[in-house]
mmCIF file as Biopython writes it, N, C-alpha, C and O atoms, coordinates in Angstrom:
data_model
#
loop_
_atom_site.group_PDB
_atom_site.id
_atom_site.type_symbol
_atom_site.label_atom_id
_atom_site.label_alt_id
_atom_site.label_comp_id
_atom_site.label_asym_id
_atom_site.label_entity_id
_atom_site.label_seq_id
_atom_site.pdbx_PDB_ins_code
_atom_site.Cartn_x
_atom_site.Cartn_y
_atom_site.Cartn_z
_atom_site.occupancy
_atom_site.B_iso_or_equiv
_atom_site.auth_seq_id
_atom_site.auth_asym_id
_atom_site.pdbx_PDB_model_num
ATOM 1   N N  . MET A ? 1  ? 151.715 61.775 98.075  1.0 0.0 1  A 1 
ATOM 2   C CA . MET A ? 1  ? 151.850 62.476 99.330  1.0 0.0 1  A 1 
ATOM 3   C C  . MET A ? 1  ? 150.897 61.839 100.352 1.0 0.0 1  A 1 
ATOM 4   O O  . MET A ? 1  ? 149.734 61.584 100.042 1.0 0.0 1  A 1 
ATOM 5   N N  . GLN A ? 2  ? 151.376 61.593 101.527 1.0 0.0 2  A 1 
ATOM 6   C CA . GLN A ? 2  ? 150.586 60.985 102.593 1.0 0.0 2  A 1 
ATOM 7   C C  . GLN A ? 2  ? 149.808 62.070 103.355 1.0 0.0 2  A 1 
ATOM 8   O O  . GLN A ? 2  ? 150.180 63.243 103.339 1.0 0.0 2  A 1 
ATOM 9   N N  . VAL A ? 3  ? 148.737 61.660 104.013 1.0 0.0 3  A 1 
ATOM 10  C CA . VAL A ? 3  ? 147.904 62.598 104.759 1.0 0.0 3  A 1 
ATOM 11  C C  . VAL A ? 3  ? 148.728 63.352 105.796 1.0 0.0 3  A 1 
ATOM 12  O O  . VAL A ? 3  ? 148.570 64.563 105.950 1.0 0.0 3  A 1 
ATOM 13  N N  . GLN A ? 4  ? 149.582 62.667 106.488 1.0 0.0 4  A 1 
ATOM 14  C CA . GLN A ? 4  ? 150.398 63.329 107.518 1.0 0.0 4  A 1 
ATOM 15  C C  . GLN A ? 4  ? 151.273 64.424 106.903 1.0 0.0 4  A 1 
ATOM 16  O O  . GLN A ? 4  ? 151.459 65.483 107.501 1.0 0.0 4  A 1 
ATOM 17  N N  . GLU A ? 5  ? 151.805 64.164 105.713 1.0 0.0 5  A 1 
ATOM 18  C CA . GLU A ? 5  ? 152.623 65.170 105.041 1.0 0.0 5  A 1 
ATOM 19  C C  . GLU A ? 5  ? 151.787 66.391 104.659 1.0 0.0 5  A 1 
ATOM 20  O O  . GLU A ? 5  ? 152.244 67.531 104.755 1.0 0.0 5  A 1 
ATOM 21  N N  . ILE A ? 6  ? 150.580 66.134 104.233 1.0 0.0 6  A 1 
ATOM 22  C CA . ILE A ? 6  ? 149.677 67.235 103.873 1.0 0.0 6  A 1 
ATOM 23  C C  . ILE A ? 6  ? 149.340 68.049 105.114 1.0 0.0 6  A 1 
ATOM 24  O O  . ILE A ? 6  ? 149.367 69.279 105.081 1.0 0.0 6  A 1 
ATOM 25  N N  . GLU A ? 7  ? 149.021 67.359 106.215 1.0 0.0 7  A 1 
ATOM 26  C CA . GLU A ? 7  ? 148.714 68.060 107.463 1.0 0.0 7  A 1 
ATOM 27  C C  . GLU A ? 7  ? 149.897 68.909 107.915 1.0 0.0 7  A 1 
ATOM 28  O O  . GLU A ? 7  ? 149.716 70.053 108.333 1.0 0.0 7  A 1 
ATOM 29  N N  . ASP A ? 8  ? 151.087 68.366 107.835 1.0 0.0 8  A 1 
ATOM 30  C CA . ASP A ? 8  ? 152.286 69.106 108.231 1.0 0.0 8  A 1 
ATOM 31  C C  . ASP A ? 8  ? 152.476 70.339 107.343 1.0 0.0 8  A 1 
ATOM 32  O O  . ASP A ? 8  ? 152.818 71.418 107.826 1.0 0.0 8  A 1 
ATOM 33  N N  . ALA A ? 9  ? 152.252 70.165 106.055 1.0 0.0 9  A 1 
ATOM 34  C CA . ALA A ? 9  ? 152.400 71.290 105.134 1.0 0.0 9  A 1 
ATOM 35  C C  . ALA A ? 9  ? 151.379 72.382 105.447 1.0 0.0 9  A 1 
ATOM 36  O O  . ALA A ? 9  ? 151.700 73.569 105.386 1.0 0.0 9  A 1 
ATOM 37  N N  . ILE A ? 10 ? 150.157 71.985 105.780 1.0 0.0 10 A 1 
ATOM 38  C CA . ILE A ? 10 ? 149.120 72.957 106.127 1.0 0.0 10 A 1 
ATOM 39  C C  . ILE A ? 10 ? 149.500 73.715 107.392 1.0 0.0 10 A 1 
ATOM 40  O O  . ILE A ? 10 ? 149.348 74.934 107.460 1.0 0.0 10 A 1 
ATOM 41  N N  . ARG A ? 11 ? 149.990 72.998 108.384 1.0 0.0 11 A 1 
ATOM 42  C CA . ARG A ? 11 ? 150.403 73.652 109.632 1.0 0.0 11 A 1 
ATOM 43  C C  . ARG A ? 11 ? 151.479 74.711 109.389 1.0 0.0 11 A 1 
ATOM 44  O O  . ARG A ? 11 ? 151.550 75.700 110.120 1.0 0.0 11 A 1 
ATOM 45  N N  . ASN A ? 12 ? 152.306 74.513 108.380 1.0 0.0 12 A 1 
ATOM 46  C CA . ASN A ? 12 ? 153.402 75.437 108.087 1.0 0.0 12 A 1 
ATOM 47  C C  . ASN A ? 12 ? 153.009 76.602 107.181 1.0 0.0 12 A 1 
ATOM 48  O O  . ASN A ? 12 ? 153.826 77.484 106.916 1.0 0.0 12 A 1 
ATOM 49  N N  . LEU A ? 13 ? 151.783 76.610 106.713 1.0 0.0 13 A 1 
ATOM 50  C CA . LEU A ? 13 ? 151.332 77.714 105.870 1.0 0.0 13 A 1 
ATOM 51  C C  . LEU A ? 13 ? 151.151 78.982 106.702 1.0 0.0 13 A 1 
ATOM 52  O O  . LEU A ? 13 ? 150.840 78.908 107.891 1.0 0.0 13 A 1 
ATOM 53  N N  . PRO A ? 14 ? 151.344 80.138 106.083 1.0 0.0 14 A 1 
ATOM 54  C CA . PRO A ? 14 ? 150.999 81.384 106.760 1.0 0.0 14 A 1 
ATOM 55  C C  . PRO A ? 14 ? 149.491 81.412 107.025 1.0 0.0 14 A 1 
ATOM 56  O O  . PRO A ? 14 ? 148.713 80.828 106.271 1.0 0.0 14 A 1 
ATOM 57  N N  . THR A ? 15 ? 149.095 82.079 108.078 1.0 0.0 15 A 1 
ATOM 58  C CA . THR A ? 15 ? 147.679 82.089 108.490 1.0 0.0 15 A 1 
ATOM 59  C C  . THR A ? 15 ? 146.722 82.474 107.365 1.0 0.0 15 A 1 
ATOM 60  O O  . THR A ? 15 ? 145.708 81.796 107.201 1.0 0.0 15 A 1 
ATOM 61  N N  . PRO A ? 16 ? 146.981 83.519 106.582 1.0 0.0 16 A 1 
ATOM 62  C CA . PRO A ? 16 ? 146.027 83.843 105.507 1.0 0.0 16 A 1 
ATOM 63  C C  . PRO A ? 16 ? 145.854 82.705 104.495 1.0 0.0 16 A 1 
ATOM 64  O O  . PRO A ? 16 ? 144.745 82.447 104.027 1.0 0.0 16 A 1 
ATOM 65  N N  . GLU A ? 17 ? 146.945 82.036 104.167 1.0 0.0 17 A 1 
ATOM 66  C CA . GLU A ? 17 ? 146.847 80.919 103.216 1.0 0.0 17 A 1 
ATOM 67  C C  . GLU A ? 17 ? 146.120 79.735 103.843 1.0 0.0 17 A 1 
ATOM 68  O O  . GLU A ? 17 ? 145.380 79.026 103.162 1.0 0.0 17 A 1 
ATOM 69  N N  . LYS A ? 18 ? 146.329 79.522 105.132 1.0 0.0 18 A 1 
ATOM 70  C CA . LYS A ? 18 ? 145.642 78.446 105.841 1.0 0.0 18 A 1 
ATOM 71  C C  . LYS A ? 18 ? 144.131 78.689 105.835 1.0 0.0 18 A 1 
ATOM 72  O O  . LYS A ? 18 ? 143.339 77.774 105.608 1.0 0.0 18 A 1 
ATOM 73  N N  . ARG A ? 19 ? 143.754 79.938 106.089 1.0 0.0 19 A 1 
ATOM 74  C CA . ARG A ? 19 ? 142.319 80.287 106.069 1.0 0.0 19 A 1 
ATOM 75  C C  . ARG A ? 19 ? 141.732 80.084 104.675 1.0 0.0 19 A 1 
ATOM 76  O O  . ARG A ? 19 ? 140.639 79.536 104.527 1.0 0.0 19 A 1 
ATOM 77  N N  . SER A ? 20 ? 142.455 80.522 103.669 1.0 0.0 20 A 1 
ATOM 78  C CA . SER A ? 20 ? 141.988 80.371 102.295 1.0 0.0 20 A 1 
ATOM 79  C C  . SER A ? 20 ? 141.808 78.898 101.941 1.0 0.0 20 A 1 
ATOM 80  O O  . SER A ? 20 ? 140.813 78.515 101.326 1.0 0.0 20 A 1 
ATOM 81  N N  . LEU A ? 21 ? 142.774 78.083 102.334 1.0 0.0 21 A 1 
ATOM 82  C CA . LEU A ? 21 ? 142.675 76.647 102.076 1.0 0.0 21 A 1 
ATOM 83  C C  . LEU A ? 21 ? 141.489 76.030 102.805 1.0 0.0 21 A 1 
ATOM 84  O O  . LEU A ? 21 ? 140.780 75.187 102.254 1.0 0.0 21 A 1 
ATOM 85  N N  . ALA A ? 22 ? 141.280 76.455 104.045 1.0 0.0 22 A 1 
ATOM 86  C CA . ALA A ? 22 ? 140.158 75.923 104.817 1.0 0.0 22 A 1 
ATOM 87  C C  . ALA A ? 22 ? 138.831 76.228 104.115 1.0 0.0 22 A 1 
ATOM 88  O O  . ALA A ? 22 ? 137.947 75.373 104.064 1.0 0.0 22 A 1 
ATOM 89  N N  . LEU A ? 23 ? 138.691 77.419 103.585 1.0 0.0 23 A 1 
ATOM 90  C CA . LEU A ? 23 ? 137.469 77.781 102.867 1.0 0.0 23 A 1 
ATOM 91  C C  . LEU A ? 23 ? 137.297 76.941 101.606 1.0 0.0 23 A 1 
ATOM 92  O O  . LEU A ? 23 ? 136.188 76.513 101.288 1.0 0.0 23 A 1 
ATOM 93  N N  . LYS A ? 24 ? 138.394 76.705 100.889 1.0 0.0 24 A 1 
ATOM 94  C CA . LYS A ? 24 ? 138.328 75.881 99.677  1.0 0.0 24 A 1 
ATOM 95  C C  . LYS A ? 24 ? 137.949 74.439 99.997  1.0 0.0 24 A 1 
ATOM 96  O O  . LYS A ? 24 ? 137.143 73.833 99.292  1.0 0.0 24 A 1 
ATOM 97  N N  . VAL A ? 25 ? 138.535 73.892 101.065 1.0 0.0 25 A 1 
ATOM 98  C CA . VAL A ? 25 ? 138.211 72.517 101.462 1.0 0.0 25 A 1 
ATOM 99  C C  . VAL A ? 25 ? 136.750 72.442 101.897 1.0 0.0 25 A 1 
ATOM 100 O O  . VAL A ? 25 ? 136.050 71.482 101.573 1.0 0.0 25 A 1 
ATOM 101 N N  . ASN A ? 26 ? 136.295 73.451 102.627 1.0 0.0 26 A 1 
ATOM 102 C CA . ASN A ? 26 ? 134.895 73.490 103.043 1.0 0.0 26 A 1 
ATOM 103 C C  . ASN A ? 26 ? 133.965 73.497 101.825 1.0 0.0 26 A 1 
ATOM 104 O O  . ASN A ? 26 ? 132.960 72.787 101.801 1.0 0.0 26 A 1 
ATOM 105 N N  . ASP A ? 27 ? 134.304 74.299 100.826 1.0 0.0 27 A 1 
ATOM 106 C CA . ASP A ? 27 ? 133.496 74.328 99.601  1.0 0.0 27 A 1 
ATOM 107 C C  . ASP A ? 27 ? 133.474 72.966 98.917  1.0 0.0 27 A 1 
ATOM 108 O O  . ASP A ? 27 ? 132.425 72.523 98.449  1.0 0.0 27 A 1 
ATOM 109 N N  . LEU A ? 28 ? 134.627 72.299 98.856  1.0 0.0 28 A 1 
ATOM 110 C CA . LEU A ? 28 ? 134.686 70.966 98.253  1.0 0.0 28 A 1 
ATOM 111 C C  . LEU A ? 28 ? 133.801 69.976 99.001  1.0 0.0 28 A 1 
ATOM 112 O O  . LEU A ? 28 ? 133.114 69.157 98.391  1.0 0.0 28 A 1 
ATOM 113 N N  . TYR A ? 29 ? 133.825 70.061 100.331 1.0 0.0 29 A 1 
ATOM 114 C CA . TYR A ? 29 ? 133.002 69.174 101.156 1.0 0.0 29 A 1 
ATOM 115 C C  . TYR A ? 29 ? 131.521 69.381 100.848 1.0 0.0 29 A 1 
ATOM 116 O O  . TYR A ? 29 ? 130.790 68.420 100.607 1.0 0.0 29 A 1 
ATOM 117 N N  . TRP A ? 30 ? 131.087 70.633 100.858 1.0 0.0 30 A 1 
ATOM 118 C CA . TRP A ? 30 ? 129.663 70.899 100.634 1.0 0.0 30 A 1 
ATOM 119 C C  . TRP A ? 30 ? 129.258 70.619 99.193  1.0 0.0 30 A 1 
ATOM 120 O O  . TRP A ? 30 ? 128.118 70.225 98.947  1.0 0.0 30 A 1 
ATOM 121 N N  . ASP A ? 31 ? 130.157 70.809 98.238  1.0 0.0 31 A 1 
ATOM 122 C CA . ASP A ? 31 ? 129.857 70.440 96.848  1.0 0.0 31 A 1 
ATOM 123 C C  . ASP A ? 31 ? 129.625 68.929 96.739  1.0 0.0 31 A 1 
ATOM 124 O O  . ASP A ? 31 ? 128.713 68.487 96.040  1.0 0.0 31 A 1 
ATOM 125 N N  . ALA A ? 32 ? 130.447 68.148 97.425  1.0 0.0 32 A 1 
ATOM 126 C CA . ALA A ? 32 ? 130.280 66.687 97.424  1.0 0.0 32 A 1 
ATOM 127 C C  . ALA A ? 32 ? 128.956 66.306 98.084  1.0 0.0 32 A 1 
ATOM 128 O O  . ALA A ? 32 ? 128.273 65.389 97.629  1.0 0.0 32 A 1 
ATOM 129 N N  . TRP A ? 33 ? 128.598 67.009 99.155  1.0 0.0 33 A 1 
ATOM 130 C CA . TRP A ? 33 ? 127.333 66.731 99.843  1.0 0.0 33 A 1 
ATOM 131 C C  . TRP A ? 33 ? 126.164 67.036 98.913  1.0 0.0 33 A 1 
ATOM 132 O O  . TRP A ? 33 ? 125.217 66.253 98.828  1.0 0.0 33 A 1 
ATOM 133 N N  . ASP A ? 34 ? 126.224 68.173 98.213  1.0 0.0 34 A 1 
ATOM 134 C CA . ASP A ? 34 ? 125.174 68.521 97.254  1.0 0.0 34 A 1 
ATOM 135 C C  . ASP A ? 34 ? 125.034 67.454 96.174  1.0 0.0 34 A 1 
ATOM 136 O O  . ASP A ? 34 ? 123.921 67.071 95.813  1.0 0.0 34 A 1 
ATOM 137 N N  . GLU A ? 35 ? 126.159 66.978 95.664  1.0 0.0 35 A 1 
ATOM 138 C CA . GLU A ? 35 ? 126.122 65.933 94.639  1.0 0.0 35 A 1 
ATOM 139 C C  . GLU A ? 35 ? 125.477 64.660 95.181  1.0 0.0 35 A 1 
ATOM 140 O O  . GLU A ? 35 ? 124.697 64.011 94.483  1.0 0.0 35 A 1 
ATOM 141 N N  . GLN A ? 36 ? 125.799 64.305 96.417  1.0 0.0 36 A 1 
ATOM 142 C CA . GLN A ? 36 ? 125.217 63.108 97.019  1.0 0.0 36 A 1 
ATOM 143 C C  . GLN A ? 36 ? 123.703 63.242 97.145  1.0 0.0 36 A 1 
ATOM 144 O O  . GLN A ? 36 ? 122.972 62.302 96.834  1.0 0.0 36 A 1 
ATOM 145 N N  . ILE A ? 37 ? 123.228 64.400 97.597  1.0 0.0 37 A 1 
ATOM 146 C CA . ILE A ? 37 ? 121.789 64.634 97.716  1.0 0.0 37 A 1 
ATOM 147 C C  . ILE A ? 37 ? 121.133 64.544 96.341  1.0 0.0 37 A 1 
ATOM 148 O O  . ILE A ? 37 ? 120.083 63.917 96.194  1.0 0.0 37 A 1 
ATOM 149 N N  . GLU A ? 38 ? 121.742 65.162 95.338  1.0 0.0 38 A 1 
ATOM 150 C CA . GLU A ? 38 ? 121.193 65.101 93.983  1.0 0.0 38 A 1 
ATOM 151 C C  . GLU A ? 38 ? 121.134 63.664 93.479  1.0 0.0 38 A 1 
ATOM 152 O O  . GLU A ? 38 ? 120.139 63.262 92.876  1.0 0.0 38 A 1 
ATOM 153 N N  . ASP A ? 39 ? 122.178 62.892 93.718  1.0 0.0 39 A 1 
ATOM 154 C CA . ASP A ? 39 ? 122.200 61.487 93.305  1.0 0.0 39 A 1 
ATOM 155 C C  . ASP A ? 39 ? 121.128 60.684 94.042  1.0 0.0 39 A 1 
ATOM 156 O O  . ASP A ? 39 ? 120.423 59.877 93.436  1.0 0.0 39 A 1 
ATOM 157 N N  . ASP A ? 40 ? 121.010 60.910 95.354  1.0 0.0 40 A 1 
ATOM 158 C CA . ASP A ? 40 ? 120.002 60.201 96.140  1.0 0.0 40 A 1 
ATOM 159 C C  . ASP A ? 40 ? 118.594 60.552 95.674  1.0 0.0 40 A 1 
ATOM 160 O O  . ASP A ? 40 ? 117.723 59.684 95.603  1.0 0.0 40 A 1 
ATOM 161 N N  . PHE A ? 41 ? 118.374 61.825 95.358  1.0 0.0 41 A 1 
ATOM 162 C CA . PHE A ? 41 ? 117.066 62.248 94.865  1.0 0.0 41 A 1 
ATOM 163 C C  . PHE A ? 41 ? 116.764 61.586 93.525  1.0 0.0 41 A 1 
ATOM 164 O O  . PHE A ? 41 ? 115.678 61.042 93.325  1.0 0.0 41 A 1 
ATOM 165 N N  . ALA A ? 42 ? 117.730 61.635 92.608  1.0 0.0 42 A 1 
ATOM 166 C CA . ALA A ? 42 ? 117.540 61.067 91.270  1.0 0.0 42 A 1 
ATOM 167 C C  . ALA A ? 42 ? 117.307 59.558 91.318  1.0 0.0 42 A 1 
ATOM 168 O O  . ALA A ? 42 ? 116.565 59.017 90.497  1.0 0.0 42 A 1 
ATOM 169 N N  . SER A ? 43 ? 117.939 58.879 92.277  1.0 0.0 43 A 1 
ATOM 170 C CA . SER A ? 43 ? 117.812 57.426 92.346  1.0 0.0 43 A 1 
ATOM 171 C C  . SER A ? 43 ? 116.561 56.980 93.099  1.0 0.0 43 A 1 
ATOM 172 O O  . SER A ? 43 ? 116.240 55.792 93.128  1.0 0.0 43 A 1 
ATOM 173 N N  . GLY A ? 44 ? 115.856 57.933 93.706  1.0 0.0 44 A 1 
ATOM 174 C CA . GLY A ? 44 ? 114.640 57.580 94.441  1.0 0.0 44 A 1 
ATOM 175 C C  . GLY A ? 44 ? 114.870 57.265 95.910  1.0 0.0 44 A 1 
ATOM 176 O O  . GLY A ? 44 ? 113.926 56.915 96.617  1.0 0.0 44 A 1 
ATOM 177 N N  . LYS A ? 45 ? 116.106 57.383 96.383  1.0 0.0 45 A 1 
ATOM 178 C CA . LYS A ? 45 ? 116.399 57.054 97.776  1.0 0.0 45 A 1 
ATOM 179 C C  . LYS A ? 45 ? 115.670 57.970 98.759  1.0 0.0 45 A 1 
ATOM 180 O O  . LYS A ? 45 ? 115.462 57.606 99.916  1.0 0.0 45 A 1 
ATOM 181 N N  . LEU A ? 46 ? 115.287 59.152 98.296  1.0 0.0 46 A 1 
ATOM 182 C CA . LEU A ? 46 ? 114.622 60.107 99.189  1.0 0.0 46 A 1 
ATOM 183 C C  . LEU A ? 46 ? 113.106 60.084 99.061  1.0 0.0 46 A 1 
ATOM 184 O O  . LEU A ? 46 ? 112.418 60.821 99.768  1.0 0.0 46 A 1 
ATOM 185 N N  . ASP A ? 47 ? 112.574 59.249 98.172  1.0 0.0 47 A 1 
ATOM 186 C CA . ASP A ? 47 ? 111.138 59.243 97.912  1.0 0.0 47 A 1 
ATOM 187 C C  . ASP A ? 47 ? 110.308 59.004 99.167  1.0 0.0 47 A 1 
ATOM 188 O O  . ASP A ? 47 ? 109.307 59.688 99.381  1.0 0.0 47 A 1 
ATOM 189 N N  . ALA A ? 48 ? 110.703 58.049 99.994  1.0 0.0 48 A 1 
ATOM 190 C CA . ALA A ? 48 ? 109.934 57.740 101.204 1.0 0.0 48 A 1 
ATOM 191 C C  . ALA A ? 48 ? 109.967 58.917 102.178 1.0 0.0 48 A 1 
ATOM 192 O O  . ALA A ? 48 ? 108.954 59.235 102.801 1.0 0.0 48 A 1 
ATOM 193 N N  . LEU A ? 49 ? 111.106 59.554 102.310 1.0 0.0 49 A 1 
ATOM 194 C CA . LEU A ? 49 ? 111.206 60.715 103.199 1.0 0.0 49 A 1 
ATOM 195 C C  . LEU A ? 49 ? 110.363 61.878 102.683 1.0 0.0 49 A 1 
ATOM 196 O O  . LEU A ? 49 ? 109.705 62.565 103.464 1.0 0.0 49 A 1 
ATOM 197 N N  . ILE A ? 50 ? 110.382 62.094 101.390 1.0 0.0 50 A 1 
ATOM 198 C CA . ILE A ? 50 ? 109.590 63.166 100.790 1.0 0.0 50 A 1 
ATOM 199 C C  . ILE A ? 50 ? 108.101 62.880 100.990 1.0 0.0 50 A 1 
ATOM 200 O O  . ILE A ? 50 ? 107.339 63.775 101.358 1.0 0.0 50 A 1 
ATOM 201 N N  . ALA A ? 51 ? 107.691 61.650 100.751 1.0 0.0 51 A 1 
ATOM 202 C CA . ALA A ? 51 ? 106.283 61.281 100.930 1.0 0.0 51 A 1 
ATOM 203 C C  . ALA A ? 51 ? 105.853 61.477 102.381 1.0 0.0 51 A 1 
ATOM 204 O O  . ALA A ? 51 ? 104.754 61.970 102.637 1.0 0.0 51 A 1 
ATOM 205 N N  . LYS A ? 52 ? 106.693 61.102 103.319 1.0 0.0 52 A 1 
ATOM 206 C CA . LYS A ? 52 ? 106.387 61.273 104.749 1.0 0.0 52 A 1 
ATOM 207 C C  . LYS A ? 52 ? 106.258 62.748 105.091 1.0 0.0 52 A 1 
ATOM 208 O O  . LYS A ? 52 ? 105.342 63.134 105.817 1.0 0.0 52 A 1 
ATOM 209 N N  . ALA A ? 53 ? 107.152 63.570 104.587 1.0 0.0 53 A 1 
ATOM 210 C CA . ALA A ? 53 ? 107.093 65.009 104.845 1.0 0.0 53 A 1 
ATOM 211 C C  . ALA A ? 53 ? 105.825 65.610 104.251 1.0 0.0 53 A 1 
ATOM 212 O O  . ALA A ? 53 ? 105.168 66.430 104.893 1.0 0.0 53 A 1 
ATOM 213 N N  . GLU A ? 54 ? 105.477 65.210 103.033 1.0 0.0 54 A 1 
ATOM 214 C CA . GLU A ? 54 ? 104.252 65.713 102.412 1.0 0.0 54 A 1 
ATOM 215 C C  . GLU A ? 54 ? 103.021 65.306 103.213 1.0 0.0 54 A 1 
ATOM 216 O O  . GLU A ? 54 ? 102.082 66.088 103.362 1.0 0.0 54 A 1 
ATOM 217 N N  . GLN A ? 55 ? 103.030 64.084 103.726 1.0 0.0 55 A 1 
ATOM 218 C CA . GLN A ? 55 ? 101.918 63.612 104.552 1.0 0.0 55 A 1 
ATOM 219 C C  . GLN A ? 55 ? 101.820 64.439 105.842 1.0 0.0 55 A 1 
ATOM 220 O O  . GLN A ? 55 ? 100.724 64.832 106.242 1.0 0.0 55 A 1 
ATOM 221 N N  . GLU A ? 56 ? 102.939 64.699 106.480 1.0 0.0 56 A 1 
ATOM 222 C CA . GLU A ? 56 ? 102.949 65.493 107.709 1.0 0.0 56 A 1 
ATOM 223 C C  . GLU A ? 56 ? 102.442 66.910 107.447 1.0 0.0 56 A 1 
ATOM 224 O O  . GLU A ? 56 ? 101.742 67.488 108.278 1.0 0.0 56 A 1 
ATOM 225 N N  . ILE A ? 57 ? 102.797 67.460 106.297 1.0 0.0 57 A 1 
ATOM 226 C CA . ILE A ? 57 ? 102.326 68.795 105.932 1.0 0.0 57 A 1 
ATOM 227 C C  . ILE A ? 57 ? 100.825 68.786 105.740 1.0 0.0 57 A 1 
ATOM 228 O O  . ILE A ? 57 ? 100.131 69.668 106.244 1.0 0.0 57 A 1 
ATOM 229 N N  . GLN A ? 58 ? 100.308 67.793 105.012 1.0 0.0 58 A 1 
ATOM 230 C CA . GLN A ? 58 ? 98.868  67.696 104.768 1.0 0.0 58 A 1 
ATOM 231 C C  . GLN A ? 58 ? 98.085  67.531 106.069 1.0 0.0 58 A 1 
ATOM 232 O O  . GLN A ? 58 ? 96.974  68.047 106.197 1.0 0.0 58 A 1 
ATOM 233 N N  . GLN A ? 59 ? 98.659  66.819 107.026 1.0 0.0 59 A 1 
ATOM 234 C CA . GLN A ? 59 ? 97.995  66.589 108.303 1.0 0.0 59 A 1 
ATOM 235 C C  . GLN A ? 59 ? 98.166  67.751 109.278 1.0 0.0 59 A 1 
ATOM 236 O O  . GLN A ? 59 ? 97.612  67.736 110.377 1.0 0.0 59 A 1 
ATOM 237 N N  . GLY A ? 60 ? 98.925  68.742 108.873 1.0 0.0 60 A 1 
ATOM 238 C CA . GLY A ? 60 ? 99.134  69.911 109.723 1.0 0.0 60 A 1 
ATOM 239 C C  . GLY A ? 60 ? 100.071 69.652 110.886 1.0 0.0 60 A 1 
ATOM 240 O O  . GLY A ? 60 ? 100.017 70.358 111.893 1.0 0.0 60 A 1 
ATOM 241 N N  . ASN A ? 61 ? 100.928 68.653 110.763 1.0 0.0 61 A 1 
ATOM 242 C CA . ASN A ? 61 ? 101.834 68.280 111.843 1.0 0.0 61 A 1 
ATOM 243 C C  . ASN A ? 61 ? 103.207 68.939 111.732 1.0 0.0 61 A 1 
ATOM 244 O O  . ASN A ? 61 ? 104.210 68.373 112.167 1.0 0.0 61 A 1 
ATOM 245 N N  . VAL A ? 62 ? 103.247 70.123 111.156 1.0 0.0 62 A 1 
ATOM 246 C CA . VAL A ? 62 ? 104.515 70.834 111.023 1.0 0.0 62 A 1 
ATOM 247 C C  . VAL A ? 62 ? 104.352 72.251 111.562 1.0 0.0 62 A 1 
ATOM 248 O O  . VAL A ? 62 ? 103.248 72.791 111.628 1.0 0.0 62 A 1 
ATOM 249 N N  . LYS A ? 63 ? 105.480 72.833 111.944 1.0 0.0 63 A 1 
ATOM 250 C CA . LYS A ? 63 ? 105.487 74.220 112.384 1.0 0.0 63 A 1 
ATOM 251 C C  . LYS A ? 63 ? 106.040 75.075 111.249 1.0 0.0 63 A 1 
ATOM 252 O O  . LYS A ? 63 ? 106.848 74.619 110.440 1.0 0.0 63 A 1 
ATOM 253 N N  . THR A ? 64 ? 105.592 76.309 111.212 1.0 0.0 64 A 1 
ATOM 254 C CA . THR A ? 64 ? 106.178 77.245 110.259 1.0 0.0 64 A 1 
ATOM 255 C C  . THR A ? 64 ? 107.579 77.607 110.748 1.0 0.0 64 A 1 
ATOM 256 O O  . THR A ? 64 ? 107.908 77.402 111.917 1.0 0.0 64 A 1 
ATOM 257 N N  . LEU A ? 65 ? 108.382 78.133 109.869 1.0 0.0 65 A 1 
ATOM 258 C CA . LEU A ? 65 ? 109.730 78.544 110.243 1.0 0.0 65 A 1 
ATOM 259 C C  . LEU A ? 65 ? 109.671 79.607 111.337 1.0 0.0 65 A 1 
ATOM 260 O O  . LEU A ? 65 ? 110.484 79.599 112.262 1.0 0.0 65 A 1 
ATOM 261 N N  . ASP A ? 66 ? 108.699 80.526 111.228 1.0 0.0 66 A 1 
ATOM 262 C CA . ASP A ? 66 ? 108.554 81.560 112.263 1.0 0.0 66 A 1 
ATOM 263 C C  . ASP A ? 66 ? 108.308 80.929 113.634 1.0 0.0 66 A 1 
ATOM 264 O O  . ASP A ? 66 ? 108.875 81.383 114.627 1.0 0.0 66 A 1 
ATOM 265 N N  . GLU A ? 67 ? 107.470 79.890 113.704 1.0 0.0 67 A 1 
ATOM 266 C CA . GLU A ? 67 ? 107.207 79.221 114.975 1.0 0.0 67 A 1 
ATOM 267 C C  . GLU A ? 67 ? 108.462 78.551 115.516 1.0 0.0 67 A 1 
ATOM 268 O O  . GLU A ? 67 ? 108.742 78.618 116.713 1.0 0.0 67 A 1 
ATOM 269 N N  . VAL A ? 68 ? 109.200 77.921 114.655 1.0 0.0 68 A 1 
ATOM 270 C CA . VAL A ? 68 ? 110.427 77.233 115.085 1.0 0.0 68 A 1 
ATOM 271 C C  . VAL A ? 68 ? 111.421 78.245 115.638 1.0 0.0 68 A 1 
ATOM 272 O O  . VAL A ? 68 ? 112.014 78.030 116.695 1.0 0.0 68 A 1 
ATOM 273 N N  . LEU A ? 69 ? 111.601 79.346 114.919 1.0 0.0 69 A 1 
ATOM 274 C CA . LEU A ? 69 ? 112.557 80.361 115.358 1.0 0.0 69 A 1 
ATOM 275 C C  . LEU A ? 69 ? 112.093 81.038 116.646 1.0 0.0 69 A 1 
ATOM 276 O O  . LEU A ? 69 ? 112.909 81.328 117.521 1.0 0.0 69 A 1 
ATOM 277 N N  . ARG A ? 70 ? 110.810 81.289 116.769 1.0 0.0 70 A 1 
ATOM 278 C CA . ARG A ? 70 ? 110.273 81.917 117.978 1.0 0.0 70 A 1 
ATOM 279 C C  . ARG A ? 70 ? 110.419 81.010 119.200 1.0 0.0 70 A 1 
ATOM 280 O O  . ARG A ? 70 ? 110.700 81.482 120.302 1.0 0.0 70 A 1 
ATOM 281 N N  . ASP A ? 71 ? 110.226 79.710 118.998 1.0 0.0 71 A 1 
ATOM 282 C CA . ASP A ? 71 ? 110.265 78.749 120.113 1.0 0.0 71 A 1 
ATOM 283 C C  . ASP A ? 71 ? 111.662 78.316 120.497 1.0 0.0 71 A 1 
ATOM 284 O O  . ASP A ? 71 ? 111.840 77.620 121.497 1.0 0.0 71 A 1 
ATOM 285 N N  . SER A ? 72 ? 112.664 78.717 119.716 1.0 0.0 72 A 1 
ATOM 286 C CA . SER A ? 72 ? 114.020 78.248 120.033 1.0 0.0 72 A 1 
ATOM 287 C C  . SER A ? 72 ? 114.739 79.170 120.988 1.0 0.0 72 A 1 
ATOM 288 O O  . SER A ? 72 ? 115.887 78.912 121.349 1.0 0.0 72 A 1 
#
């Protein structure tokens, strides 16, 4: 099945089924994102970012969540 055929089929779904499908696709997307983050963490790709964040925390160069929410 081609992407265009899938899109056409989705357009023809009743609204409740379309909403349900959208939620399922959204879950699949975020599950894939979670897997990518886990893989990147396990492979060490995030080590430099983690070290930088830890350094910023130690130096006091971060805001608390309350400060961020208050200032937004």
